[in-house]
C-alpha positions as CSV (number, residue, x, y, z in Angstrom):
1,M,-37.5,-14.2,6.2
2,T,-34.7,-11.7,5.4
3,A,-34.9,-9.1,3.0
4,A,-32.4,-11.1,0.8
5,H,-34.8,-14.2,0.9
6,R,-37.7,-11.9,-0.4
7,K,-35.8,-10.4,-3.2
8,I,-34.7,-13.9,-4.2
9,F,-38.0,-15.3,-4.6
10,L,-39.2,-12.1,-6.6
11,V,-36.5,-12.9,-9.1
12,L,-37.4,-16.4,-9.1
13,L,-41.0,-15.7,-9.9
14,L,-39.8,-13.7,-12.8
15,F,-37.5,-16.6,-14.2
16,L,-39.8,-19.2,-13.3
17,G,-42.5,-17.5,-15.5
18,L,-45.2,-16.8,-12.8
19,G,-47.6,-14.1,-14.0
20,G,-48.3,-11.0,-12.6
21,T,-51.3,-11.7,-10.1
22,S,-49.6,-14.5,-8.7
23,A,-46.1,-13.0,-8.3
24,I,-47.8,-9.8,-7.0
25,A,-49.7,-11.9,-4.3
26,V,-46.2,-13.7,-3.3
27,S,-44.5,-10.3,-3.2
28,S,-47.0,-9.0,-0.8
29,F,-46.8,-12.2,1.4
30,L,-43.1,-12.1,1.4
31,K,-43.0,-8.4,2.2
32,S,-45.0,-9.3,5.4
33,S,-43.6,-12.5,6.2
34,A,-41.7,-11.0,9.2
35,S,-44.9,-10.2,10.9
36,T,-46.4,-13.5,9.6
37,V,-43.7,-15.5,11.6
38,A,-44.9,-13.6,14.8
39,G,-48.6,-14.2,14.1
40,Q,-49.4,-10.5,13.1
41,P,-51.9,-10.4,10.3
42,S,-50.8,-9.0,7.0
43,T,-52.8,-5.6,6.3
44,S,-51.2,-5.0,2.7
45,Q,-53.2,-6.2,-0.1
46,S,-51.9,-3.5,-2.7
47,K,-50.6,-4.6,-5.9
48,P,-47.4,-2.7,-6.7
49,D,-47.2,-1.1,-10.1
50,F,-43.7,-1.9,-10.9
51,M,-44.6,-5.5,-10.4
52,T,-47.6,-5.5,-12.8
53,K,-45.1,-3.8,-15.3
54,A,-42.3,-6.1,-14.8
55,I,-43.9,-9.5,-14.8
56,V,-45.4,-11.3,-17.8
57,D,-48.9,-12.5,-17.5
58,I,-48.9,-16.0,-19.1
59,K,-52.6,-16.3,-19.0
60,K,-53.2,-15.7,-22.4
61,A,-50.6,-18.2,-23.6
62,C,-52.3,-20.9,-21.7
63,K,-55.9,-20.1,-22.7
64,T,-55.6,-22.7,-25.6
65,P,-54.4,-26.1,-24.7
66,P,-51.6,-27.6,-27.2
67,T,-52.5,-29.7,-30.2
68,T,-50.3,-32.6,-28.9
69,V,-50.5,-34.0,-25.4
70,A,-47.5,-35.5,-23.9
71,N,-48.0,-39.0,-22.6
72,T,-46.2,-42.3,-21.9
73,A,-49.5,-44.4,-22.0
74,P,-49.8,-46.9,-25.0
75,E,-51.8,-45.7,-27.9
76,T,-55.6,-46.2,-27.8
77,A,-57.6,-48.1,-30.3
78,E,-59.1,-45.0,-31.7
79,G,-55.6,-43.3,-31.9
80,T,-57.4,-39.6,-31.4
81,A,-59.6,-37.8,-29.0
82,T,-61.9,-34.8,-29.5
83,L,-62.2,-32.2,-26.7
84,T,-65.4,-30.2,-26.6
85,S,-66.4,-27.8,-23.8
86,S,-68.4,-24.5,-23.6
87,T,-65.0,-22.3,-23.3
88,V,-62.6,-24.5,-25.4
89,P,-62.9,-24.7,-29.2
90,P,-63.1,-28.4,-30.3
91,Q,-59.4,-29.6,-31.2
92,T,-58.2,-32.9,-32.5
93,V,-55.7,-34.2,-30.0
94,E,-53.0,-36.7,-31.2
95,T,-52.6,-39.8,-29.1
96,P,-50.2,-38.6,-26.3
97,T,-46.7,-40.1,-27.2
98,K,-44.3,-37.4,-26.7
99,S,-41.9,-37.2,-23.9
100,L,-42.0,-34.4,-21.1
101,V,-39.5,-32.3,-22.7
102,E,-41.1,-32.5,-26.0
103,A,-44.4,-31.8,-24.7
104,Q,-42.7,-28.8,-22.7
105,E,-41.2,-27.5,-26.0
106,S,-44.5,-27.6,-28.0
107,N,-46.6,-26.0,-25.1
108,P,-45.9,-22.3,-24.7
109,C,-47.5,-22.5,-21.1
110,I,-45.0,-24.8,-19.9
111,S,-42.0,-24.6,-22.1
112,L,-38.7,-24.0,-20.6
113,S,-37.8,-21.1,-22.3
114,E,-41.0,-19.6,-21.1
115,S,-40.5,-20.9,-17.5
116,I,-37.0,-19.5,-17.2
117,G,-37.2,-16.6,-19.7
118,L,-39.4,-13.8,-20.2
119,T,-41.5,-12.4,-23.2
120,Q,-42.3,-8.7,-22.9
121,T,-45.4,-6.9,-24.4
122,V,-44.8,-3.7,-26.4
123,A,-46.2,-1.8,-23.5
124,E,-43.6,-3.3,-21.2
125,E,-40.8,-2.4,-23.6
126,K,-42.1,1.1,-23.7
127,V,-41.8,1.2,-19.9
128,S,-38.2,0.1,-20.1
129,E,-37.3,2.5,-22.6
130,E,-38.8,5.5,-20.6
131,K,-36.4,4.5,-17.8
132,N,-33.7,4.2,-20.3
133,E,-33.0,0.5,-19.3
134,P,-32.8,-2.7,-21.4
135,S,-35.8,-4.8,-21.5
136,L,-36.1,-7.6,-19.3
137,P,-34.9,-10.4,-21.8
138,E,-31.7,-8.3,-22.4
139,K,-30.8,-8.2,-18.6
140,S,-28.4,-10.8,-17.4
141,L,-29.3,-12.8,-14.3
142,A,-26.6,-11.2,-12.4
143,T,-28.0,-7.7,-13.3
144,L,-31.5,-8.8,-12.1
145,M,-29.8,-10.2,-8.9
146,G,-27.9,-6.9,-8.3
147,F,-30.5,-5.5,-6.2
148,I,-30.0,-8.5,-3.7
149,K,-27.8,-7.5,-0.8
150,P,-27.5,-10.1,1.9
151,S,-25.6,-9.9,5.2
152,P,-21.9,-10.4,4.9
153,P,-20.6,-13.8,5.5
154,T,-19.0,-12.7,9.0
155,P,-18.8,-9.1,10.4
156,Q,-15.0,-9.0,9.6
157,V,-15.7,-9.3,5.9
158,E,-16.6,-5.9,4.2
159,E,-17.3,-7.3,0.7
160,E,-20.6,-8.8,0.5
161,P,-21.1,-12.5,-0.8
162,K,-22.5,-12.9,-4.3
163,I,-25.6,-15.4,-4.2
164,T,-25.3,-17.6,-7.0
165,L,-29.0,-18.4,-8.2
166,P,-29.1,-22.2,-9.0
167,P,-30.2,-23.2,-12.5
168,A,-33.8,-24.6,-12.8
169,A,-34.3,-28.4,-12.8
170,P,-35.4,-29.6,-16.2
171,F,-39.1,-29.3,-16.7
172,G,-41.3,-31.3,-14.4
173,Q,-38.3,-32.5,-12.2
174,I,-37.4,-31.5,-8.4
175,H,-34.2,-29.8,-8.1
176,E,-31.5,-32.0,-6.2
177,Q,-31.1,-29.3,-3.7
178,A,-34.9,-29.1,-2.8
179,K,-34.8,-32.8,-2.3
180,L,-32.9,-32.5,0.8
181,A,-35.3,-29.9,2.4
182,S,-38.4,-31.1,4.3
183,V,-41.4,-28.9,3.3
184,P,-44.8,-30.3,4.6
185,I,-47.9,-29.5,2.9
186,L,-51.1,-29.9,5.2
187,M,-54.5,-31.0,3.8
188,Y,-57.8,-30.0,5.1
189,H,-61.2,-30.6,3.7
190,D,-64.5,-29.5,5.2
191,I,-64.5,-27.1,8.3
192,V,-67.5,-27.5,10.3
193,A,-68.9,-26.4,13.7
194,K,-70.1,-30.1,14.4
195,K,-68.1,-33.1,13.1
196,E,-70.0,-35.5,11.0
197,V,-67.1,-37.7,9.3
198,F,-63.6,-38.4,10.0
199,F,-62.0,-35.7,7.9
200,D,-64.2,-32.8,9.3
201,V,-62.3,-30.4,11.4
202,T,-63.8,-27.8,13.5
203,P,-63.0,-23.8,13.6
204,E,-61.6,-24.4,16.9
205,E,-59.2,-27.1,15.7
206,V,-58.0,-25.2,12.8
207,E,-57.1,-22.2,15.1
208,A,-55.4,-24.6,17.3
209,H,-53.2,-25.9,14.2
210,F,-52.5,-22.3,13.3
211,K,-51.4,-21.5,16.9
212,R,-49.4,-24.7,16.9
213,I,-47.7,-23.3,13.6
214,K,-46.8,-20.1,15.3
215,E,-45.5,-21.7,18.6
216,E,-43.0,-23.8,16.4
217,G,-41.7,-20.6,14.7
218,M,-43.0,-22.0,11.2
219,T,-43.5,-19.8,8.2
220,P,-46.5,-20.7,6.0
221,I,-45.6,-20.3,2.4
222,S,-47.5,-20.0,-1.0
223,P,-47.7,-22.4,-3.9
224,D,-45.7,-20.0,-5.9
225,A,-42.8,-19.9,-3.1
226,L,-42.8,-23.7,-3.0
227,L,-42.8,-24.2,-6.9
228,A,-39.6,-21.6,-6.8
229,H,-37.9,-23.7,-4.2
230,L,-38.6,-27.1,-5.8
231,R,-37.6,-26.0,-9.4
232,T,-34.3,-24.3,-8.2
233,G,-33.5,-25.6,-4.9
234,V,-33.5,-21.9,-3.5
235,P,-34.0,-21.9,0.2
236,L,-37.5,-21.2,1.8
237,P,-37.8,-19.9,5.4
238,N,-36.3,-22.1,8.2
239,K,-39.5,-24.0,9.0
240,P,-41.9,-23.7,6.0
241,V,-45.4,-25.1,5.5
242,L,-48.0,-24.7,2.9
243,L,-51.8,-25.0,4.1
244,S,-54.1,-26.6,1.6
245,F,-57.9,-26.6,1.6
246,D,-59.8,-29.0,-1.0
247,D,-63.1,-28.9,-2.7
248,G,-64.4,-25.3,-1.8
249,Y,-66.6,-26.0,1.0
250,G,-68.7,-23.1,2.7
251,G,-66.5,-23.4,6.0
252,H,-63.5,-22.3,4.0
253,Y,-64.9,-18.9,3.4
254,Q,-66.9,-18.9,6.8
255,Y,-64.0,-19.9,9.0
256,V,-60.7,-20.5,7.3
257,Y,-60.4,-17.2,5.3
258,P,-61.0,-15.0,8.6
259,L,-58.2,-17.1,10.3
260,L,-56.0,-16.3,7.5
261,K,-56.3,-12.8,7.5
262,K,-56.1,-12.9,11.4
263,Y,-52.6,-14.9,11.4
264,G,-51.4,-13.4,8.1
265,Y,-51.0,-16.9,6.8
266,P,-51.3,-17.8,2.9
267,A,-53.2,-20.9,1.7
268,V,-54.2,-22.7,-1.5
269,F,-57.9,-23.6,-2.0
270,S,-58.8,-26.4,-4.8
271,I,-62.1,-25.8,-6.1
272,Y,-64.3,-28.2,-8.3
273,L,-66.8,-26.4,-10.3
274,K,-69.8,-28.4,-9.4
275,K,-69.5,-27.7,-5.7
276,L,-70.2,-23.8,-6.7
277,E,-73.7,-24.9,-7.8
278,G,-74.8,-25.3,-4.2
279,K,-76.5,-28.5,-4.9
280,T,-74.3,-30.6,-2.7
281,K,-75.2,-32.0,0.7
282,R,-72.7,-29.8,2.3
283,T,-72.3,-26.1,2.1
284,S,-70.2,-24.3,-0.8
285,V,-68.6,-21.2,-1.4
286,T,-70.3,-19.2,-3.9
287,W,-68.5,-17.5,-7.0
288,E,-68.9,-13.9,-5.2
289,Q,-67.0,-15.3,-2.2
290,L,-64.5,-17.0,-4.3
291,K,-63.9,-13.8,-6.1
292,E,-63.5,-11.9,-2.8
293,M,-60.9,-14.6,-1.6
294,S,-59.0,-14.8,-4.9
295,A,-58.4,-11.0,-4.8
296,D,-56.5,-11.4,-1.7
297,P,-52.7,-12.0,-1.9
298,L,-52.9,-14.4,0.8
299,V,-55.2,-16.7,-1.2
300,T,-54.1,-18.8,-4.2
301,I,-57.0,-20.9,-6.1
302,A,-56.2,-24.3,-7.6
303,S,-58.5,-26.3,-10.0
304,H,-59.8,-29.6,-8.7
305,T,-61.9,-30.6,-12.0
306,V,-65.4,-30.1,-13.0
307,T,-67.3,-32.8,-11.3
308,H,-64.7,-34.2,-8.9
309,P,-64.7,-37.9,-10.3
310,K,-63.6,-40.3,-7.6
311,D,-60.9,-41.9,-10.0
312,L,-59.5,-39.8,-13.0
313,R,-57.7,-42.9,-14.3
314,L,-61.0,-44.5,-15.5
315,L,-62.0,-41.5,-17.7
316,T,-61.6,-41.4,-21.4
317,D,-59.5,-38.5,-23.0
318,D,-62.6,-36.8,-23.9
319,E,-63.8,-36.9,-20.2
320,L,-60.2,-36.0,-19.0
321,G,-59.9,-33.0,-21.3
322,K,-63.3,-31.5,-19.9
323,E,-62.3,-32.3,-16.3
324,I,-58.9,-30.9,-16.5
325,I,-58.7,-28.2,-19.0
326,E,-62.2,-26.8,-18.8
327,T,-62.2,-26.5,-15.2
328,K,-58.9,-24.2,-15.5
329,H,-60.3,-22.0,-18.1
330,I,-63.5,-21.3,-16.3
331,L,-62.0,-20.4,-13.3
332,E,-59.6,-18.1,-15.1
333,E,-62.4,-16.3,-16.9
334,K,-64.7,-16.0,-13.7
335,L,-62.0,-14.9,-11.4
336,G,-59.8,-12.9,-13.8
337,I,-56.6,-14.8,-12.5
338,P,-54.4,-17.3,-14.0
339,I,-54.9,-20.9,-12.6
340,R,-51.3,-22.5,-12.3
341,Y,-52.1,-25.5,-10.1
342,F,-54.1,-28.6,-10.1
343,T,-55.2,-31.3,-7.5
344,Y,-56.2,-34.7,-8.2
345,P,-59.4,-35.7,-6.6
346,E,-58.9,-38.3,-4.0
347,G,-55.2,-38.3,-5.2
348,K,-55.7,-40.9,-7.9
349,F,-53.8,-40.4,-11.3
350,D,-51.5,-42.4,-13.6
351,A,-49.0,-41.3,-16.4
352,R,-51.9,-40.5,-18.6
353,V,-53.8,-38.2,-16.2
354,K,-50.5,-36.5,-15.5
355,Q,-49.8,-35.7,-18.9
356,W,-53.2,-34.2,-19.2
357,A,-52.4,-31.8,-16.3
358,I,-49.2,-30.8,-18.0
359,A,-50.8,-30.3,-21.3
360,A,-53.6,-27.9,-19.8
361,G,-50.7,-25.7,-18.9
362,Y,-50.5,-26.4,-15.0
363,H,-47.2,-25.8,-13.2
364,M,-47.6,-28.3,-10.4
365,A,-50.2,-30.8,-9.2
366,F,-51.0,-31.8,-5.8
367,S,-51.9,-35.6,-4.8
368,M,-52.8,-37.4,-1.6
369,N,-52.2,-40.8,-0.3
370,D,-52.9,-41.7,3.5
371,L,-50.6,-44.4,3.2
372,N,-47.7,-42.6,1.6
373,E,-47.8,-39.1,3.0
374,G,-44.5,-37.2,2.7
375,Y,-42.6,-34.0,2.3
376,A,-42.9,-32.0,-1.1
377,G,-39.2,-32.8,-1.9
378,E,-39.8,-36.5,-1.6
379,S,-42.4,-36.2,-4.5
380,P,-41.2,-38.1,-7.7
381,D,-41.8,-34.8,-9.6
382,L,-43.9,-31.7,-9.8
383,F,-47.0,-33.5,-11.0
384,S,-47.3,-35.7,-8.0
385,I,-46.7,-33.5,-5.0
386,K,-46.9,-35.4,-1.7
387,R,-49.1,-34.0,1.2
388,F,-49.8,-34.8,4.9
389,G,-53.2,-35.2,6.0
390,Q,-54.0,-32.5,8.8
391,S,-54.4,-35.4,11.5
392,S,-50.7,-35.8,10.8
393,I,-49.8,-32.1,11.7
394,E,-47.3,-33.3,14.6
395,K,-45.4,-35.7,12.3
396,A,-45.3,-33.0,9.3
397,I,-43.9,-30.2,11.3
398,A,-41.4,-32.2,13.4
399,K,-38.6,-32.2,10.7
400,A,-39.9,-29.1,8.7
401,W,-36.8,-27.4,7.0
402,G,-36.5,-25.1,4.3
403,G,-33.1,-26.2,3.0
404,Y,-29.6,-24.9,3.1
405,P,-29.0,-21.2,2.1
406,A,-28.4,-20.4,-1.2
407,P,-25.1,-21.2,-2.8
408,L,-21.9,-19.0,-2.7
409,P,-18.9,-19.0,-4.8
410,P,-16.1,-21.3,-3.6
411,D,-14.0,-18.7,-2.2
412,Q,-16.7,-17.3,0.2
413,F,-18.3,-18.4,3.4
414,N,-21.2,-17.7,5.4
415,L,-20.4,-18.0,9.2
416,T,-23.7,-16.1,10.2
417,T,-26.4,-18.7,10.2
418,S,-27.8,-20.8,13.3
419,V,-26.4,-24.0,14.1
420,E,-29.2,-26.6,13.1
421,K,-29.0,-30.5,12.9
422,Q,-30.5,-32.6,10.0
423,E,-30.8,-36.2,9.3
424,F,-30.7,-37.9,6.2
425,T,-31.0,-41.4,4.8
426,L,-29.5,-42.3,1.4
427,D,-29.2,-45.7,-0.1
428,G,-29.8,-47.0,3.4
429,T,-27.2,-45.0,5.0
430,E,-28.0,-42.9,8.0
431,I,-26.2,-39.7,8.2
432,V,-26.5,-36.8,11.0
433,L,-25.2,-33.4,9.9
434,V,-24.9,-30.2,12.2
435,S,-24.4,-27.2,10.1
436,G,-24.0,-23.3,10.5
437,G,-22.3,-21.2,13.1
438,K,-18.6,-20.6,13.1
439,P,-16.0,-23.4,13.7
440,R,-13.3,-23.5,16.3
441,T,-11.2,-26.4,17.7
442,I,-10.7,-27.5,21.3
443,H,-7.6,-29.3,22.2
444,A,-8.3,-30.8,25.8
445,D,-5.7,-31.8,28.4
446,S,-6.9,-35.4,28.4
447,R,-9.3,-37.6,26.6
448,Y,-13.0,-37.1,27.2
449,Q,-16.4,-37.7,25.5
450,V,-17.2,-34.9,23.0
451,Q,-20.1,-33.5,24.8
452,D,-17.9,-33.2,27.9
453,I,-15.3,-31.2,26.0
454,L,-18.1,-29.0,24.6
455,K,-19.8,-28.4,28.0
456,D,-19.9,-24.7,29.2
457,T,-18.0,-23.6,26.1
458,G,-21.1,-22.1,24.3
459,A,-20.8,-24.5,21.4
460,I,-24.0,-25.9,20.1
461,G,-22.5,-28.8,18.3
462,G,-19.4,-30.5,17.4
463,V,-17.7,-33.5,16.1
464,D,-14.6,-35.5,17.6
465,G,-11.6,-34.2,15.9
466,T,-8.4,-35.5,14.3
467,F,-6.5,-38.6,15.1
468,F,-4.5,-39.1,18.2
469,S,-2.0,-41.4,19.8
470,L,-3.1,-44.4,21.7
471,K,0.0,-44.8,23.5
472,S,-1.8,-44.3,26.8
473,L,-5.4,-44.1,27.6
474,N,-5.3,-40.3,28.7
475,S,-2.8,-39.1,26.0
476,N,-3.9,-36.0,24.3
477,I,-1.1,-36.2,21.8
478,L,-2.6,-35.6,18.2
479,I,-1.1,-37.1,15.1
480,G,0.4,-34.0,13.3
481,P,0.6,-30.4,14.4
482,A,-2.2,-28.7,15.8
483,L,-3.3,-25.1,16.5
484,S,-6.5,-24.5,18.8
485,S,-7.9,-21.4,20.0
486,N,-7.5,-22.8,23.7
487,R,-4.1,-24.4,23.7
488,G,-2.2,-22.5,21.1
489,F,0.3,-24.2,18.8
490,V,1.7,-27.8,19.4
491,P,4.0,-29.4,16.9
492,G,3.6,-32.7,15.5
493,N,6.1,-35.7,15.9
494,K,9.0,-34.9,13.4
495,G,9.3,-38.7,12.9
496,E,5.6,-39.2,12.0
497,N,5.1,-35.9,10.0
498,P,6.5,-37.1,6.7
499,K,3.9,-40.1,6.8
500,L,1.2,-37.3,6.7
501,A,2.5,-35.6,3.6
502,G,-0.4,-34.6,1.4
503,R,-3.1,-35.1,3.7
504,P,-5.6,-32.3,4.1
505,L,-4.5,-29.5,6.4
506,A,-7.5,-27.6,7.9
507,L,-7.0,-23.9,8.3
508,I,-9.7,-21.9,10.1
509,T,-10.0,-18.0,10.3
510,A,-12.6,-15.7,11.5
511,K,-13.6,-15.2,7.8
512,G,-13.5,-18.9,6.5
513,V,-11.9,-22.3,6.3
514,K,-9.2,-23.5,3.8
515,Y,-7.8,-27.2,3.3
516,I,-4.6,-27.7,1.7
517,P,-2.1,-30.4,1.3
518,F,0.1,-30.8,4.4
519,N,3.6,-30.0,4.0
520,P,5.9,-31.5,7.0
521,E,8.7,-29.0,6.2
522,K,6.4,-26.0,6.0
523,H,3.6,-26.5,8.4
524,N,5.3,-27.8,11.8
525,T,5.8,-24.2,13.1
526,L,3.4,-21.5,14.0
527,E,5.2,-19.3,11.5
528,G,4.7,-21.7,8.8
529,I,1.2,-22.4,9.4
530,Q,0.4,-18.4,9.5
531,K,2.1,-17.8,6.2
532,E,-0.7,-19.8,4.6
533,S,-3.1,-16.9,5.5
534,S,-3.5,-15.3,1.9
535,D,-4.9,-12.0,3.6
536,G,-3.0,-11.6,6.7
537,T,-6.0,-12.8,8.7
538,W,-4.8,-14.8,11.8
539,I,-5.3,-18.5,11.5
540,S,-6.9,-19.4,14.9
541,D,-7.1,-23.2,14.4
542,A,-5.1,-25.8,12.5
543,F,-4.8,-29.6,12.3
544,V,-4.2,-32.5,9.9
545,G,-7.4,-34.6,8.7
546,G,-7.4,-38.2,7.7
547,A,-8.2,-37.8,4.0
548,W,-10.3,-35.7,1.5
549,L,-13.8,-37.1,1.3
550,V,-15.0,-34.4,-1.3
551,K,-12.5,-31.8,-2.7
552,N,-13.9,-28.8,-5.0
553,G,-17.3,-30.3,-5.2
554,K,-16.3,-33.7,-6.2
555,A,-16.1,-37.1,-4.3
556,S,-12.8,-38.4,-3.9
557,T,-11.8,-41.6,-6.0
558,P,-10.3,-44.8,-4.5
559,E,-6.9,-43.9,-5.8
560,S,-6.8,-40.6,-3.9
561,F,-6.7,-42.5,-0.5
562,N,-3.4,-44.0,-1.5
563,D,-2.5,-46.4,1.4
564,L,-4.6,-44.8,4.2
565,Y,-5.4,-47.8,6.5
566,G,-9.0,-48.9,6.4
567,F,-10.3,-46.5,3.8
568,D,-12.1,-49.0,2.1
569,A,-13.7,-50.8,5.3
570,N,-17.3,-50.3,6.3
571,R,-17.1,-48.1,9.4
572,N,-19.0,-45.5,11.4
573,R,-17.1,-42.3,10.3
574,A,-17.0,-38.7,11.4
575,F,-16.3,-35.9,9.1
576,W,-16.4,-32.1,8.6
577,G,-16.2,-29.6,5.9
578,I,-18.0,-26.6,4.1
579,N,-21.1,-26.8,2.1
580,R,-22.0,-24.9,-1.1
581,A,-23.6,-22.4,0.9
582,G,-20.3,-21.7,2.7
583,Q,-21.4,-23.0,6.0
584,P,-19.3,-25.1,8.1
585,V,-20.9,-28.7,8.5
586,V,-19.7,-31.6,10.9
587,G,-21.3,-35.2,10.7
588,V,-21.3,-38.9,11.4
589,T,-22.7,-41.8,9.9
590,R,-25.0,-44.0,12.0
591,T,-24.5,-46.7,9.4
592,M,-21.0,-48.2,8.6
593,I,-19.8,-47.2,5.3
594,D,-16.6,-47.1,3.4
595,S,-14.6,-43.8,2.7
596,V,-15.3,-43.7,-1.2
597,N,-19.1,-44.1,-0.8
598,L,-19.3,-41.8,1.9
599,G,-17.6,-39.1,-0.3
600,K,-20.3,-39.7,-3.1
601,M,-23.1,-39.2,-0.4
602,L,-21.5,-35.9,0.9
603,Q,-21.3,-34.7,-2.7
604,K,-25.1,-35.3,-3.0
605,L,-25.6,-33.4,0.1
606,G,-24.0,-30.4,-1.1
607,Y,-20.4,-30.4,0.5
608,R,-18.0,-28.6,-1.8
609,D,-15.2,-29.7,0.6
610,A,-15.2,-32.5,3.2
611,I,-12.5,-34.4,5.2
612,M,-12.5,-37.4,7.3
613,V,-11.3,-36.8,10.7
614,D,-12.1,-40.3,12.5
615,S,-13.7,-43.5,11.8
616,G,-14.5,-46.5,14.1
617,A,-15.3,-46.6,17.9
618,S,-14.5,-43.0,18.7
619,A,-16.6,-41.3,15.8
620,A,-19.1,-39.0,17.3
621,V,-21.2,-35.8,16.6
622,V,-23.0,-34.0,19.6
623,Y,-25.8,-31.3,19.2
624,K,-27.1,-29.4,22.1
625,G,-25.3,-31.5,24.5
626,E,-26.6,-34.9,23.3
627,S,-24.7,-37.5,21.5
628,Q,-26.1,-38.5,18.0
629,V,-25.0,-42.0,17.9
630,S,-26.4,-44.9,19.7
631,Y,-23.1,-46.3,21.1
632,T,-20.8,-45.0,23.6
633,P,-17.8,-43.5,21.6
634,R,-14.3,-43.8,22.7
635,P,-13.0,-40.8,24.5
636,V,-11.1,-38.2,22.6
637,P,-8.6,-35.3,23.3
638,H,-9.7,-32.9,20.3
639,A,-13.1,-31.7,18.9
640,I,-14.2,-29.4,16.3
641,A,-16.9,-27.2,17.7
642,L,-19.6,-25.0,15.9
643,Y,-20.5,-21.8,17.8
644,P,-23.1,-19.4,17.4
645,A,-22.3,-16.4,15.0
646,D,-22.4,-14.0,17.7
647,H,-20.1,-16.0,20.1
648,Q,-17.5,-13.7,21.6
649,E,-14.0,-15.0,22.1
650,V,-10.4,-13.6,22.3
651,S,-8.1,-15.0,19.2
652,G,-4.7,-13.9,18.4
653,P,-1.1,-14.8,18.6
654,N,-0.9,-14.1,22.2
655,F,-4.0,-15.8,23.6
656,V,-4.2,-19.1,25.1
657,Q,-6.8,-20.4,27.4
658,A,-5.1,-22.6,30.2
659,S,-8.3,-24.6,30.9
660,V,-10.8,-26.9,29.2
661,P,-14.0,-28.0,30.9
662,K,-13.2,-31.6,32.3
663,K,-15.2,-34.7,32.6
């Protein structure tokens, strides 16, 4: 994880209302995440003083449950319920009828203003005054983000990109950008030397899983980091995973905790209170052991009820209040830390149970369902977070992905990230996207499969390029003018060019990409192409695309396609563009679709601009030498390639590469 990533998360912890202890733990973890990826143990357990002073502890606000509990369940015959416990004063609770947002506004633990803003204590204001700085509530988001210094989008750009922190999703909801990511949560129960039941895992198996995580280059994360990601869409490390251990078995302290320290991996432990009495058949952690673990920045403690009922849905409101609220307060009192996360016993809950978790002041709740495992972003909301059983580790980590980088302003680009492939299914349509790196075009001397055009060029991925003439089987004549890094400039047919007026002209430089309407009078010469460079940077590649699918972040309307033949037909379609993170992205649909609906899907997938480059039998995308479509595409003479950020090449007005790898 880069320094920019770490600082983004610290700011998010501030703005999401996460208290001092938990934020400090994440701070410590994030600082050591680089060594974590390498499998080195984290040795720092210090709690920085500036974090203690800067982050507001919301524990006091959550000590008393709200007087009104939000719920969508119908009223009970009694209409009210009374909560009593040894640590919570008896209160009369109205029958839950309010919406999520109303409950949020009435509960200081979970209100959006508390989640996004900050409330300082007098002592904290004094610290700010001593430093002659405004208090945190007076600081703008831009000011707080001022210390983030990400790498420039390309080595040639001196000005650093301004990362735009996305707004948080409405309370309880998962951010649209986070839904695109694939963050697995692995769930474990008892860890024993000798297995007795199906969910038992041996210490050797746990360590084998940890080694597998290391081999895959994955980064275990904390629940706080996951929450920040789910609420704002901010990216996690490339291959994130959250480790979770349920119930509070003795093996968690005896076997798991030493392994966490050995590998430097964070994890969340869900505790139910009766287990700590040591009267169950299996071993249990003790309060002393739990205190030791909870003081470690690698460990997060979650509530798992008082008695671990088999089905919370069958309990009365009185019983739910005790199981969900009382366990939170007791854990907080005994351990001296805020408890922000809840885990449903056996994964059983409904709307009423969920609303009690919200009312108690939890920020997120974990579920489990052997028949419906999934990634965190696939969950319905923050209080129904999906997990994978530990036996599904290979399935869980296969597609682990932390999401696209943070959004950039529309005029900035990020051409420094690695080239990666992602697959999505939206409304029944399968789409393959290859993003990252820096784009260039290759104009071949004949027609070939895309993988043959890219072979031995150093390109990681690519898509078949623009439209071409069908007059002969081996023709490499393109429709419209084209400038490529390997062949130089080739003008378009003067008789055909007027028909292309207004279509997107793609212009590629070492700094970024621009799409402008094609003008046949201006853009059929190399000089005319170069005049479109606003800062004098050499335009290395240019070509005319079929149509805009997304323009300035908005999907194209049917009217915008004018008389483009077949735009409304269902076909396989190839496209490329720039996403909101400033990355180049090429793609293809594995399911036939029309241009209008494809544009809507690409808007959902985070494109700020996308143009169609082909459709039908020649539509193809290649990643690491392999075609990503099930059919054999028609050969093409032009490809848009994505190269690694450090790929060395010569580009300029006098550079023409004579040969292109042939089939």
